[in-house]
GUTORDO-295659 format. One record per residue (C-alpha): residue in one letter; x, y, z; residue number from 1. Coordinates in pm, 1 decimal. Example, Ala and Ser with C-alpha at 12.3 -4.5 7.8 and 13.67 -1.06 7.14 Angstrom:
2
resn_east_north_up_resi
A_1230.0_-450.0_780.0_1
S_1367.0_-106.0_714.0_2
END
This chain:
397
resn_east_north_up_resi
M_-17.1_-13.3_-15.2_1
N_132.0_342.4_-98.7_2
P_175.7_580.2_166.8_3
V_-27.7_908.8_172.2_4
D_164.2_1202.3_52.3_5
I_214.6_1514.9_258.2_6
P_-49.2_1749.0_111.7_7
S_37.5_2100.0_-21.8_8
V_-150.6_2353.7_170.4_9
T_-158.9_2746.5_152.5_10
P_-97.1_2935.7_514.8_11
L_-399.4_3110.0_637.7_12
D_-219.1_3456.2_603.1_13
Q_-231.3_3386.6_220.4_14
I_-578.3_3288.1_195.2_15
L_-731.6_3554.2_431.9_16
P_-774.0_3918.7_271.0_17
D_-526.5_4172.1_401.5_18
E_-815.1_4379.6_523.7_19
P_-1094.2_4185.7_711.6_20
L_-1439.1_4212.4_550.7_21
L_-1706.7_4433.3_735.7_22
L_-1969.3_4139.6_818.4_23
M_-2302.5_4295.1_756.0_24
G_-2484.5_3986.5_652.3_25
A_-2727.1_3771.6_834.5_26
G_-2453.2_3624.3_1058.9_27
P_-2191.4_3579.6_1181.9_28
V_-2152.1_3943.0_1303.3_29
P_-1824.3_4140.6_1385.3_30
V_-1682.2_4028.5_1732.5_31
P_-1587.6_4293.0_1998.6_32
A_-1202.4_4301.1_2068.9_33
K_-1268.8_4167.4_2430.4_34
V_-1467.5_3879.1_2301.2_35
A_-1207.1_3789.1_2051.6_36
A_-938.7_3811.2_2319.2_37
A_-1120.7_3561.4_2550.6_38
N_-1158.8_3301.0_2265.8_39
T_-769.8_3262.8_2269.7_40
V_-761.9_3138.7_2636.8_41
V_-771.6_2772.7_2705.2_42
I_-834.8_2661.2_3076.0_43
N_-937.4_2340.9_3257.4_44
H_-1315.0_2269.8_3180.1_45
L_-1363.3_2105.2_3524.7_46
G_-1150.7_2334.3_3735.3_47
S_-1275.1_2596.1_3994.2_48
T_-1208.6_2888.8_3748.4_49
M_-1446.4_2732.9_3500.7_50
A_-1702.3_2669.2_3770.2_51
R_-1694.6_3044.1_3860.4_52
I_-1718.1_3141.0_3493.1_53
L_-2018.5_2910.7_3429.5_54
D_-2203.6_3051.3_3734.4_55
Q_-2169.8_3401.2_3594.3_56
V_-2267.1_3292.0_3256.4_57
K_-2583.1_3131.4_3383.1_58
S_-2648.8_3454.6_3584.2_59
M_-2603.5_3695.6_3289.9_60
A_-2796.1_3460.7_3057.7_61
R_-3096.9_3480.7_3293.6_62
Y_-3082.3_3862.4_3260.5_63
V_-3071.7_3838.3_2876.9_64
F_-3351.5_3590.2_2851.0_65
Q_-3545.1_3777.4_3117.3_66
T_-3617.2_3459.4_3326.4_67
R_-3560.5_3336.7_3675.6_68
S_-3544.7_2984.8_3554.9_69
E_-3259.7_2770.3_3682.5_70
H_-3231.0_2559.5_3374.8_71
I_-2992.2_2749.1_3179.4_72
M_-2724.8_2567.5_2976.1_73
G_-2474.1_2633.9_2701.1_74
V_-2448.4_2411.3_2390.0_75
A_-2143.1_2303.1_2223.9_76
G_-2251.5_2384.7_1866.1_77
P_-2437.2_2654.3_1648.3_78
G_-2769.3_2769.2_1687.0_79
S_-2910.9_2451.6_1511.1_80
A_-2771.5_2238.6_1771.4_81
A_-2956.8_2445.2_2050.8_82
M_-3273.3_2407.1_1817.9_83
E_-3210.5_2036.9_1816.5_84
M_-3149.6_2018.9_2195.9_85
A_-3478.6_2177.4_2258.7_86
I_-3678.2_1948.2_2016.8_87
T_-3507.2_1621.4_2113.0_88
N_-3557.5_1685.4_2464.7_89
L_-3909.3_1767.5_2456.5_90
V_-4049.7_1574.6_2161.3_91
W_-4068.8_1206.2_2110.8_92
P_-4284.5_936.6_1918.5_93
G_-4633.8_1049.7_1940.5_94
T_-4573.9_1409.0_2058.5_95
K_-4812.7_1640.5_1902.2_96
V_-4630.7_1939.7_1761.3_97
L_-4778.0_2258.1_1599.7_98
S_-4510.2_2416.7_1385.2_99
I_-4543.5_2761.4_1253.8_100
N_-4369.3_2791.8_951.2_101
N_-4270.5_3141.5_796.9_102
G_-3958.6_3023.3_623.0_103
F_-3641.9_2815.5_621.6_104
F_-3543.1_2800.8_986.9_105
S_-3901.7_2766.3_1121.2_106
G_-3934.7_2467.5_880.4_107
R_-3598.4_2333.3_1023.9_108
L_-3776.8_2310.8_1368.1_109
A_-4059.1_2122.3_1213.2_110
E_-3805.6_1865.2_1037.5_111
M_-3627.4_1810.6_1362.8_112
A_-3961.5_1711.4_1544.3_113
E_-4030.6_1486.8_1260.1_114
R_-3703.6_1314.9_1273.8_115
V_-3769.7_1230.7_1633.9_116
G_-4104.0_1086.4_1587.0_117
G_-4320.6_1369.5_1643.7_118
D_-4662.5_1420.0_1511.8_119
V_-4611.2_1753.1_1340.8_120
T_-4893.4_1975.4_1205.8_121
R_-4737.7_2243.2_994.2_122
V_-4899.0_2596.8_969.7_123
Q_-4774.6_2767.9_647.1_124
V_-4791.2_3131.3_701.9_125
P_-4829.1_3324.0_364.9_126
D_-4504.5_3480.8_242.4_127
C_-4410.0_3826.6_397.5_128
S_-4659.5_3783.0_682.3_129
D_-4642.2_3695.7_1043.7_130
I_-4869.0_3443.4_1219.4_131
D_-5230.0_3540.2_1293.5_132
P_-5322.5_3429.1_1650.8_133
D_-5676.7_3409.5_1528.7_134
E_-5577.4_3136.1_1286.9_135
L_-5413.3_2930.7_1594.2_136
K_-5740.8_2971.9_1787.6_137
K_-5924.2_2789.4_1501.0_138
L_-5649.9_2500.9_1520.7_139
F_-5693.2_2478.5_1892.4_140
S_-6025.0_2448.8_1889.6_141
K_-6009.3_2142.9_1670.9_142
Q_-5739.4_1949.9_1822.7_143
S_-5477.1_1945.3_2118.9_144
F_-5082.7_1994.7_2083.3_145
D_-4811.7_1916.9_2324.3_146
V_-4547.2_2151.0_2170.2_147
L_-4561.5_2451.9_1953.5_148
T_-4258.9_2580.8_1769.6_149
L_-4193.2_2915.1_1603.9_150
V_-3919.9_3175.6_1513.3_151
Q_-3933.3_3529.1_1664.5_152
G_-3749.8_3647.7_1363.1_153
E_-3699.6_3439.2_1031.4_154
T_-3369.9_3551.4_901.1_155
S_-3430.9_3365.5_574.2_156
N_-3701.8_3606.8_447.4_157
T_-3671.4_3882.9_713.5_158
V_-4028.5_3821.3_874.8_159
W_-4094.0_3911.0_1235.5_160
N_-4357.2_3723.8_1425.3_161
R_-4465.2_4026.2_1606.9_162
Q_-4763.8_3852.5_1787.9_163
L_-4518.2_3620.1_1981.2_164
A_-4646.3_3703.6_2307.9_165
Q_-5008.3_3669.2_2217.8_166
V_-4924.7_3328.3_2055.5_167
C_-4761.4_3207.9_2390.4_168
Q_-5065.6_3310.7_2579.8_169
L_-5287.0_3123.3_2352.6_170
A_-5066.6_2819.5_2394.2_171
K_-5074.2_2832.8_2765.8_172
Q_-5454.9_2842.3_2762.0_173
H_-5423.7_2505.8_2588.3_174
N_-5151.9_2341.4_2800.4_175
T_-4906.2_2353.0_2509.4_176
L_-4533.8_2428.3_2559.6_177
V_-4379.2_2691.8_2349.0_178
V_-4036.7_2646.4_2204.8_179
V_-3879.6_2989.6_2028.5_180
D_-3599.6_3020.1_1799.3_181
A_-3431.8_3364.8_1913.1_182
V_-3106.9_3323.1_1724.8_183
C_-3110.6_3660.7_1555.9_184
T_-3342.2_3849.9_1800.3_185
L_-3232.2_3777.0_2153.7_186
S_-3083.0_4107.1_2301.2_187
T_-3160.8_4301.5_1981.1_188
M_-3556.9_4326.2_2052.0_189
P_-3766.6_4268.3_2336.8_190
L_-3824.0_3897.9_2455.4_191
D_-3931.1_3833.6_2802.5_192
M_-3928.3_3482.1_2870.2_193
D_-4106.7_3471.8_3204.4_194
Q_-4367.9_3730.7_3147.7_195
W_-4454.1_3598.0_2804.3_196
E_-4450.1_3231.7_2953.4_197
V_-4196.3_3094.7_2692.7_198
D_-4098.7_2734.4_2773.9_199
A_-3772.3_2696.5_2564.4_200
I_-3563.3_2979.8_2387.9_201
I_-3273.2_2898.1_2187.5_202
T_-3005.9_3130.4_2062.4_203
G_-2664.4_3119.0_1870.1_204
G_-2361.6_3303.4_1984.4_205
Q_-2274.9_3447.9_1638.0_206
K_-2579.0_3684.2_1594.5_207
G_-2747.6_3913.0_1838.7_208
L_-2507.6_3831.6_2133.3_209
S_-2196.6_3920.1_1921.9_210
S_-1992.3_3621.6_2030.9_211
I_-1817.6_3361.6_1817.2_212
P_-1996.6_3091.9_1613.5_213
G_-2030.8_2746.2_1744.5_214
V_-2134.7_2802.1_2111.1_215
S_-2508.2_2846.6_2200.0_216
L_-2751.9_2900.5_2482.0_217
I_-3063.2_2735.6_2562.9_218
A_-3315.9_2818.2_2849.6_219
F_-3611.3_2576.5_2964.7_220
S_-3898.5_2697.4_3184.2_221
Q_-3988.7_2477.8_3500.6_222
A_-4269.5_2324.9_3294.5_223
A_-4054.6_2222.6_3019.2_224
W_-3808.4_2077.5_3251.2_225
Q_-4078.8_1880.9_3428.5_226
R_-4155.1_1732.6_3079.8_227
I_-3788.7_1650.5_3021.0_228
E_-3757.1_1472.9_3356.9_229
S_-4087.4_1274.2_3333.2_230
R_-3982.1_1125.1_2980.2_231
T_-3956.7_754.4_2958.6_232
E_-3868.7_736.3_2591.7_233
P_-3488.2_683.3_2538.4_234
M_-3318.1_1008.2_2444.8_235
P_-3175.0_964.2_2106.5_236
H_-2882.6_1233.6_2131.9_237
W_-2611.7_1178.6_2402.7_238
C_-2441.4_1509.4_2369.4_239
L_-2773.7_1697.5_2347.2_240
D_-2951.4_1513.4_2643.8_241
A_-3028.3_1799.6_2880.5_242
R_-3033.0_1571.8_3180.4_243
L_-2676.1_1486.1_3110.2_244
A_-2580.4_1848.5_3024.9_245
R_-2716.3_1939.7_3371.5_246
Q_-2435.7_1749.5_3523.0_247
F_-2181.4_1994.7_3397.7_248
W_-2385.2_2318.2_3398.3_249
H_-2529.9_2296.0_3755.7_250
Q_-2361.5_2004.1_3935.1_251
K_-1996.4_2060.6_3852.7_252
G_-1985.5_1710.4_3691.8_253
Y_-1861.5_1582.4_3376.0_254
H_-2065.8_1554.6_3048.6_255
Y_-1783.7_1604.8_2775.0_256
T_-1497.9_1844.0_2748.1_257
A_-1663.8_2170.3_2701.7_258
P_-1569.9_2428.6_2443.0_259
V_-1384.8_2636.2_2706.9_260
S_-1248.5_2919.3_2477.8_261
G_-1597.1_2962.3_2327.3_262
L_-1764.2_2989.4_2670.7_263
L_-1510.9_3253.1_2769.1_264
A_-1608.7_3437.1_2482.6_265
L_-1962.2_3402.2_2556.7_266
H_-1895.5_3525.5_2901.3_267
E_-1742.3_3844.6_2763.3_268
A_-2049.5_3886.5_2512.2_269
L_-2288.7_3861.2_2778.7_270
R_-2087.6_4078.3_3006.9_271
L_-2084.1_4364.3_2750.5_272
I_-2472.9_4303.4_2697.5_273
C_-2520.1_4354.6_3085.8_274
E_-2282.2_4676.1_3082.2_275
E_-2491.8_4826.6_2797.0_276
S_-2810.8_4714.6_2955.7_277
L_-3082.3_4528.5_2747.3_278
Q_-3289.2_4863.9_2742.1_279
G_-2992.7_5056.5_2589.5_280
R_-2910.1_4769.1_2373.2_281
I_-3254.0_4720.3_2230.9_282
L_-3291.0_5107.9_2174.1_283
R_-2968.9_5116.8_1993.0_284
H_-3085.5_4829.6_1757.2_285
K_-3405.1_5015.4_1695.0_286
R_-3239.9_5332.0_1608.6_287
C_-2986.8_5185.3_1355.5_288
S_-3226.4_4950.8_1199.2_289
S_-3502.0_5210.7_1148.1_290
A_-3230.3_5448.3_1012.6_291
L_-3111.8_5185.4_778.7_292
Q_-3440.7_5114.2_645.4_293
N_-3522.2_5485.7_579.5_294
A_-3202.9_5518.5_412.0_295
I_-3244.7_5217.4_179.2_296
E_-3590.4_5350.3_76.3_297
S_-3461.0_5686.4_21.7_298
M_-3222.6_5554.1_-243.1_299
G_-3512.7_5430.5_-425.9_300
L_-3486.7_5064.4_-339.8_301
D_-3771.2_4869.2_-207.7_302
L_-3792.9_4664.9_115.3_303
Y_-3913.1_4298.8_87.7_304
V_-4147.1_4271.3_377.8_305
P_-4429.6_4516.8_494.0_306
K_-4365.1_4698.6_782.7_307
Q_-4602.9_4528.8_1017.5_308
A_-4415.1_4186.0_970.0_309
R_-4052.7_4338.8_907.0_310
L_-3783.6_4191.6_1112.7_311
P_-3574.3_4473.9_1233.9_312
S_-3254.3_4237.5_1288.0_313
V_-3224.2_4144.5_927.9_314
I_-3320.5_4386.4_647.7_315
G_-3452.9_4226.8_308.1_316
I_-3404.9_4443.3_16.8_317
E_-3567.8_4363.0_-314.4_318
L_-3329.3_4347.8_-606.4_319
P_-3411.6_4565.7_-904.2_320
A_-3483.0_4369.4_-1216.6_321
D_-3164.0_4443.0_-1408.0_322
V_-2936.2_4358.7_-1096.6_323
N_-2794.9_4020.2_-1062.0_324
G_-2757.6_3904.6_-687.6_325
P_-2461.4_3729.2_-691.6_326
Q_-2259.0_3988.9_-892.1_327
L_-2388.7_4249.0_-634.6_328
L_-2249.9_4056.0_-335.4_329
E_-1925.7_3995.4_-510.0_330
H_-1895.0_4371.6_-612.5_331
I_-1978.7_4494.5_-271.8_332
S_-1710.6_4250.7_-116.1_333
T_-1431.2_4283.3_-338.1_334
V_-1451.4_4657.5_-409.7_335
H_-1587.1_4783.0_-76.1_336
R_-1477.4_4518.8_151.9_337
V_-1837.9_4506.1_295.6_338
E_-2003.8_4161.1_307.5_339
I_-2397.5_4142.6_296.6_340
A_-2602.9_3812.5_239.4_341
G_-2795.1_3655.7_-41.7_342
S_-3125.4_3462.9_15.7_343
F_-3274.3_3140.6_81.8_344
G_-3502.3_3176.8_-227.0_345
P_-3659.2_3515.6_-262.1_346
N_-3491.8_3774.1_-499.0_347
I_-3352.1_3985.1_-225.7_348
V_-3011.9_4067.5_-46.8_349
R_-3008.0_4096.3_337.5_350
I_-2823.9_4327.5_567.4_351
G_-2799.4_4243.9_943.1_352
Q_-2849.3_4460.2_1235.0_353
M_-2744.8_4250.3_1512.5_354
G_-2502.6_4341.6_1789.9_355
E_-2192.5_4491.0_1668.3_356
Q_-2351.7_4551.9_1330.7_357
C_-2544.7_4846.0_1468.1_358
R_-2289.6_5104.7_1488.9_359
S_-2353.9_5426.3_1299.5_360
H_-2010.7_5407.1_1125.5_361
H_-2095.7_5061.3_995.4_362
L_-2430.8_5179.9_857.6_363
F_-2279.9_5462.0_658.0_364
R_-2010.7_5240.6_509.4_365
T_-2268.4_4992.1_429.8_366
V_-2509.3_5214.3_270.5_367
H_-2259.1_5372.5_54.0_368
A_-2115.3_5026.4_-47.8_369
L_-2472.1_4898.5_-147.8_370
G_-2552.8_5203.9_-346.1_371
A_-2226.7_5262.3_-536.0_372
S_-2238.5_4882.9_-634.2_373
M_-2601.3_4903.4_-739.9_374
Q_-2503.0_5200.0_-957.3_375
T_-2190.3_5011.7_-1102.1_376
L_-2417.5_4717.6_-1205.6_377
G_-2679.5_4963.0_-1392.8_378
A_-2940.4_5045.3_-1122.3_379
K_-3080.7_5378.6_-1077.2_380
V_-3045.1_5482.2_-714.6_381
D_-2969.5_5785.9_-539.7_382
V_-2675.1_5722.8_-300.6_383
P_-2651.8_6089.8_-173.6_384
A_-3024.6_6075.7_-78.7_385
G_-2976.5_5764.6_100.2_386
V_-2662.6_5877.8_310.7_387
A_-2839.3_6189.3_386.8_388
E_-3158.7_6026.1_503.4_389
L_-2925.9_5779.3_718.4_390
E_-2765.6_6088.4_894.3_391
R_-3106.8_6268.9_934.6_392
S_-3265.9_5941.0_1098.0_393
L_-2971.8_5850.5_1320.9_394
N_-2969.0_6227.1_1452.9_395
H_-3356.1_6241.5_1482.4_396
H_-3351.7_5910.8_1716.3_397
END
């Protein structure tokens, strides 16, 4: 047998751009310097220092989730791993699941529930619309459900389920647990776990929290935890078993080797949120997102979703008929060193407004890059009008 030859590889410093791109897409987002520095540190995952850090992460997470629940834990994986942790612990064969489907990621929750044997009823919401609680009332009047899943903000098509609190209230009236995907919305807009009676909230590190990708957070209510404790069906996932994870997160025991560097980064990201305060952070996001939307429309471009259902965290912009999406993304990236996102189907591009993206200097650079690139590709847009409106809106707020 011939030996495998040593591969010829290129060093990272010859692959990565000399000037980092400004990440203004749907995630990941720019990482604050203190978060990035924390991610370079490795410590013992079972030592006393780690235990102290975990206690602080849980405490800060309760503030960000707005809950007094003790059932907070991290997930060594992306936001989708946190989604799967919620689903696989609360859903098993025969569980009746009502899945509100606004787009790609809400559909992923339904698929996860089906894969573990859940009896899933999908509610397909019309494109560019949020869920109507009256439609859910009709469903609940006909049948019962154990679990309801939905996203607060559907990043794939930039739809916001604005009626989330009312949906949770309705579910509680029918003894249904509510699982909410808040990957792009947690800390960017109001979400009160206890007051709204949400039973499981999942979020990734790389969006609203402005931490690194690959380390996520999940919070379970007491009602959700009681269901987890009472399950008799075998848990299909070892790493995502919440009862095993509790050994590490709450009992100073061993589950698996934790991503310590990522948890240190998450600690700093949460600390910066606490330092800013949720109220201040949410106001900053509202100010920046509103100003960006006004600037885009002032340039002569159309926003994809009507205002009632429009997600502030990720803005969808309709492409003019004569502009090719991939060419636009390439031009913005190579010429202006700004990266925005394409779509999962609609003829749109998306600009993120999460965490560190929501800074005035980032918005000016992004609006100019978008407008100038549109002009280069032949679109008729008024870049000066967009920049002027951005400045006016930011000052107004």
